[in-house]
C-alpha positions as CSV (number, residue, x, y, z in Angstrom):
1,M,-87.6,27.2,-40.8
2,K,-84.5,27.0,-38.6
3,V,-85.3,27.3,-34.9
4,T,-83.0,29.6,-32.9
5,P,-82.3,29.6,-29.1
6,D,-84.3,32.8,-28.9
7,N,-87.3,31.0,-30.5
8,V,-87.1,28.2,-28.0
9,R,-86.9,30.7,-25.1
10,E,-90.0,32.5,-26.4
11,Y,-91.9,29.2,-26.8
12,I,-91.2,28.4,-23.2
13,Q,-92.0,31.8,-21.9
14,Q,-95.3,31.9,-23.8
15,G,-96.6,28.9,-21.9
16,L,-94.8,29.1,-18.5
17,D,-94.5,31.9,-16.0
18,C,-90.7,32.0,-15.8
19,E,-88.3,34.1,-13.7
20,H,-85.3,33.1,-15.7
21,V,-84.8,31.2,-19.0
22,E,-81.4,30.6,-20.8
23,V,-81.3,28.6,-24.0
24,E,-78.3,27.7,-26.1
25,G,-78.3,25.5,-29.2
26,D,-77.4,24.9,-32.8
27,G,-80.8,24.9,-34.5
28,R,-81.7,21.3,-33.7
29,H,-80.2,20.5,-30.3
30,F,-80.8,22.8,-27.4
31,E,-79.9,23.2,-23.7
32,A,-82.1,25.2,-21.4
33,V,-82.0,26.5,-17.8
34,I,-85.5,27.3,-16.7
35,V,-86.6,28.9,-13.4
36,S,-90.3,29.0,-12.6
37,K,-92.6,29.2,-9.6
38,E,-94.8,26.7,-11.5
39,F,-92.3,24.0,-10.6
40,D,-93.0,24.4,-6.9
41,G,-94.1,21.0,-5.4
42,K,-93.1,19.1,-8.5
43,G,-90.3,16.6,-9.0
44,K,-87.7,17.1,-11.7
45,L,-89.5,14.6,-14.0
46,Q,-92.8,16.4,-13.6
47,Q,-91.1,19.8,-14.2
48,Q,-89.6,18.6,-17.4
49,R,-92.8,17.0,-18.6
50,L,-94.5,20.3,-18.0
51,V,-92.0,22.0,-20.3
52,F,-92.4,19.3,-23.0
53,Q,-96.2,19.6,-22.7
54,I,-95.9,23.4,-23.3
55,L,-93.7,22.9,-26.3
56,G,-96.0,20.3,-27.8
57,G,-95.7,20.0,-31.5
58,K,-92.8,22.4,-31.6
59,M,-90.6,19.5,-30.6
60,D,-90.7,18.3,-34.2
61,V,-88.6,21.3,-35.2
62,I,-86.6,21.6,-32.0
63,H,-85.7,17.9,-32.2
64,A,-83.7,17.7,-28.9
65,L,-83.9,19.6,-25.7
66,S,-82.0,19.0,-22.5
67,M,-82.9,21.1,-19.6
68,K,-82.2,22.0,-16.0
69,T,-85.3,23.1,-14.1
70,F,-85.4,25.0,-10.9
71,T,-87.9,26.6,-8.5
72,P,-87.0,30.2,-7.6
73,Q,-85.8,28.9,-4.2
74,Q,-83.6,26.3,-5.7
75,W,-82.2,28.8,-8.2
76,A,-81.4,31.2,-5.3
77,E,-79.5,28.5,-3.6
78,Q,-77.2,27.9,-6.6
79,D,-73.6,28.9,-6.2
């Protein structure tokens, strides 16, 4: 089964309360922008670990995911 950016976005949204999720990719390599209040009080590494934990075994078919994670406040401060 080929994984699409929409699939990856759905996987993330199923396990994480997100205000915003963007995913782009080619079926094996993906880039995501994720905004969630669940990132409040966590460093970038903890935020990314949380996403990888949510994706769990799906990383076998996703293969590679790079991401930018933001709290809602950080996202609002973006230019």
